[in-house]
C-alpha positions in Angstrom: -25.5 2.3 6.8 -25.4 -0.2 8.9 -21.8 -0.8 11.2 -21.0 -4.2 9.9 -17.4 -3.3 9.3 -16.0 -6.0 11.2 -17.8 -8.9 9.7 -15.1 -11.6 8.2 -16.3 -12.1 4.8 -15.4 -13.3 1.2 -15.4 -10.3 0.3 -13.0 -8.3 3.0 -10.7 -11.3 1.9 -10.1 -10.3 -1.8 -6.8 -9.4 -2.6 -8.3 -5.8 -3.6 -8.3 -5.1 0.0 -5.9 -5.5 2.1 -7.2 -6.5 5.6 -4.3 -4.0 7.6 -5.6 -1.1 5.4 -9.1 -2.1 6.0 -8.7 -2.5 9.9 -7.1 1.0 10.0 -10.0 2.2 8.5 -12.5 0.6 10.3 -11.1 1.1 13.4 -11.0 4.8 12.5 -14.8 5.0 11.5 -15.5 3.7 14.5 -14.1 5.9 16.5 -15.5 8.6 14.5 -18.9 7.8 15.5 -18.0 8.4 19.6 -17.5 12.6 18.3 -19.3 15.6 17.2 -20.1 16.0 13.9 -17.3 18.7 13.5 -14.8 16.8 14.5 -15.2 14.0 12.0 -12.6 13.2 9.6 -12.9 11.0 7.0 -9.7 11.1 5.4 -8.5 7.9 7.1 -11.7 5.4 6.1 -10.6 5.7 2.6 -8.9 2.8 1.5 -7.4 2.6 -2.3 -8.9 0.2 -4.7 -5.3 -0.9 -6.3 -7.6 -1.7 -9.5 -5.0 -3.7 -10.6 -5.7 -6.3 -8.5 -9.0 -7.5 -9.6 -8.6 -10.9 -10.5 -10.4 -11.9 -14.5 -13.3 -13.8 -12.3 -14.4 -9.5 -10.5 -14.0 -8.7 -14.0 -16.2 -10.7 -15.5 -18.7 -10.9 -12.5 -18.8 -7.3 -13.7 -19.6 -7.3 -16.8 -22.0 -10.4 -16.6 -24.2 -8.0 -14.1 -24.0 -5.1 -16.1 -25.0 -6.3 -19.8 -27.8 -8.0 -18.1 -28.7 -5.2 -15.6 -28.6 -2.8 -19.1 -31.2 -5.3 -20.9 -33.8 -4.4 -18.4 -32.7 -0.4 -17.9 -32.1 1.1 -21.3 -36.1 0.6 -21.5 -36.7 1.2 -17.4 -34.4 2.9 -16.2 -34.3 6.7 -15.2 -32.4 8.6 -18.3 -30.4 10.6 -15.4 -29.4 7.3 -14.0 -28.8 6.2 -17.8 -26.8 9.6 -19.0 -25.0 9.5 -16.0 -23.6 5.7 -16.2 -22.6 7.4 -19.6 -21.0 10.5 -18.5 -18.7 8.1 -15.5 -18.4 5.9 -18.4 -19.4 2.6 -16.9 -19.4 -0.2 -19.5 -19.1 -4.3 -19.4 -15.7 -4.2 -20.3 -14.5 -4.2 -17.0 -14.6 -3.3 -12.9 -14.4 0.5 -13.2 -11.4 2.9 -12.2 -12.5 5.3 -9.4 -10.2 7.6 -10.5 -11.8 7.5 -13.9 -15.3 7.9 -12.2 -14.2 11.4 -10.5 -12.4 13.0 -12.9 -15.8 13.4 -14.8 -18.4 13.6 -11.3 -16.3 16.1 -10.3 -16.4 18.2 -13.5 -20.3 18.3 -13.1 -21.2 18.0 -9.6 -18.1 18.4 -7.6 -18.9 14.5 -5.9 -16.7 12.0 -5.2 -16.3 8.1 -5.3 -13.5 6.8 -2.1 -13.0 3.1 -1.4 -14.0 2.0 1.6 -14.0 -1.6 3.0 -17.6 -1.9 4.3 -20.4 -0.4 5.8 -19.5 2.5 8.6 -21.9 4.0 10.9 -24.4 6.0 10.1 -22.4 9.5 11.1 -19.8 8.5 9.4 -21.6 8.2 6.3 -23.7 10.5 7.1 -20.2 13.1 7.4 -19.0 11.8 4.4 -22.6 12.8 2.2 -22.1 15.9 3.8 -18.7 16.6 1.9 -20.1 15.4 -1.2 -17.9 12.4 -1.3 -19.4 9.3 -1.3 -17.8 5.4 0.4 -17.5 2.6 -1.7 -16.7 -0.6 -1.4 -14.4 -1.9 -3.3 -15.0 -5.3 -3.7 -16.8 -7.6 -6.1 -19.3 -10.5 -5.2 -18.1 -14.0 -5.9 -19.0 -15.2 -9.2 -21.8 -18.0 -6.8 -23.6 -15.1 -5.3 -24.0 -12.7 -8.8 -28.1 -12.6 -7.3 -28.0 -11.5 -4.4 -25.7 -10.6 -2.1 -26.9 -8.8 1.4 -24.3 -6.2 1.7 -22.6 -4.0 -0.5 -20.5 -4.0 -3.4 -18.7 -2.4 -5.9 -21.6 -3.3 -8.5 -24.5 -2.0 -6.1 -22.2 1.3 -5.1 -20.9 2.6 -7.8 -23.4 1.0 -10.9 -26.3 1.9 -8.5 -26.1 5.0 -6.8 -23.1 6.6 -8.4 -24.4 7.5 -11.5 -27.2 10.0 -10.4 -24.3 11.7 -8.2 -24.3 13.5 -11.7 -27.6 15.1 -11.5 -27.2 18.5 -9.7 -30.4 18.2 -8.2 -30.2 14.7 -6.9 -26.7 15.8 -5.8 -28.3 18.6 -4.0 -30.3 16.7 -2.5 -27.8 14.0 -1.0 -25.8 16.9 0.4 -28.3 18.2 1.8 -29.8 14.7 3.5 -26.3 14.2 4.6 -25.8 17.9 6.4 -29.0 17.2 7.9 -28.7 13.5 9.4 -25.5 14.7 10.6 -26.5 17.2 12.9 -29.7 15.6 13.7 -29.5 13.3 16.9 -33.5 13.4 17.6 -34.4 9.6 17.3 -37.5 10.6 15.9 -36.5 12.3 12.8 -32.9 10.1 13.0 -36.0 7.5 12.3 -37.6 9.4 9.4 -34.1 10.4 7.8 -33.6 6.3 7.4 -36.8 6.2 6.0 -36.7 8.7 3.5 -33.0 7.6 2.5 -35.2 4.0 1.9 -37.6 4.9 -0.2 -35.6 7.5 -2.5 -32.3 6.6 -3.1 -33.1 3.1 -2.7 -36.2 2.7 -3.6 -37.5 5.3 -5.2 -39.6 5.5 -8.6 -39.5 8.4 -10.8 -42.5 9.8 -13.8 -40.3 10.3 -17.1 -41.1 10.1 -20.5 -45.2 9.6 -19.8 -44.4 6.6 -17.7 -42.5 4.9 -14.4 -38.9 4.2 -14.8 -36.1 3.4 -11.4 -33.9 5.2 -10.0 -33.5 3.7 -6.4 -30.2 1.4 -6.3 -32.0 -1.4 -5.2 -34.3 -1.5 -8.0 -31.0 -0.7 -10.5 -29.4 -3.4 -9.0 -31.3 -5.8 -9.2 -33.1 -7.8 -12.0 -36.1 -9.3 -9.7 -36.9 -5.9 -7.6 -36.8 -3.7 -10.7 -39.5 -5.9 -12.3 -41.4 -6.4 -9.5 -41.5 -2.7 -8.3 -42.7 -1.7 -11.8 -45.1 -4.6 -13.0 -46.2 -6.6 -9.7 -50.4 -5.6 -9.0 -49.4 -6.5 -5.6 -46.9 -3.1 -5.7 -49.0 0.4 -4.2 -47.5 3.2 -6.2 -48.0 6.6 -3.9 -47.2 9.6 -5.2 -44.2 11.1 -3.4 -44.8 13.5 -0.2 -42.1 13.9 2.2 -43.9 13.6 5.5 -45.7 10.7 4.5 -42.3 8.4 3.2 -41.3 9.5 6.8 -43.9 8.5 7.8 -43.9 4.5 6.2 -42.2 2.0 8.1 -40.4 -0.8 6.0 -38.9 -4.1 5.9 -36.0 -5.4 4.2 -35.8 -9.2 3.6 -38.8 -9.0 0.4 -39.9 -7.6 -2.2 -40.7 -3.7 -1.1 -45.0 -3.7 -0.9 -44.9 0.2 -1.5 -43.2 2.6 -3.1 -43.2 6.2 -3.6 -43.1 8.1 -7.1 -41.4 11.7 -8.0 -42.1 13.6 -10.4 -38.6 14.7 -10.7 -35.7 15.5 -9.4 -36.3 19.3 -8.6 -39.5 17.8 -6.4 -37.1 15.8 -4.6 -34.0 17.8 -3.5 -36.7 21.0 -3.3 -38.8 18.9 -0.3 -35.1 18.0 1.4 -34.2 21.1 1.4 -37.4 22.5 3.0 -37.0 19.3 5.6 -33.1 20.3 5.8 -34.3 23.6 7.8 -36.7 22.2 10.2 -33.8 19.9 11.2 -32.0 22.2 11.4 -33.2 24.8 13.6 -34.1 22.6 16.0 -30.6 20.9 16.5 -29.4 24.8 17.2 -32.7 25.4 19.6 -31.1 22.3 21.5 -27.4 23.7 21.1 -29.2 26.9 22.7 -30.8 25.7 25.8 
């Protein structure tokens, strides 16, 4: 959710991304970040996938990581993630086509995933979620950086995030989150929402089949982080409580020492709905004043 769209790295120089399209999309996102929420238009932020431009190395990197992660996730991943990955037809054979992913997603929950060059400013990101759309980095990490990449790519975004968008409860949570975050300009609540996203969407655990499973994209897409989250004695695994989650600070440059565990995605959707009502009431009160 950080604004890092103007960085110069190998992902933006891949042939799958047209530099002029990327610059135009980035410029529009920067402009929209200064606008009131109701005036944000996400369409000009989108760039086409141009799937035919992926190289053999791109497909090989996707396939290598897919197979390696599924070795763990068939055992340790949430069944909601595993069912979702199958539903949107992800496979090790090739980088996914977003048009295929979207055909399945739309039928299940009304969500869509569309290409962007990289990070979007927070307000723009929230506007996408509020419309049941997920901004997806379409580049693939280089083979030399398969184990770790600091910025998102299609492996993190589509493999790590999008399978959960097939679940009605998670889909409802994420849209409600986007709507609430979009109207919130109180820095205290902005920070609380960032923590909520971190400890759920990125690094969440869930009870399934009488044991802990992974569902957060940071855990799904990282072998080391996923194993550490489930098996390290150094991790404090706390029952999910929205206010406690929102009060917990985090650091991004090491394995997480604190994680929160859901009982179900319905629990997450219900808690977010209650919190959103509070934030929307505060926003309405501020507007009236």
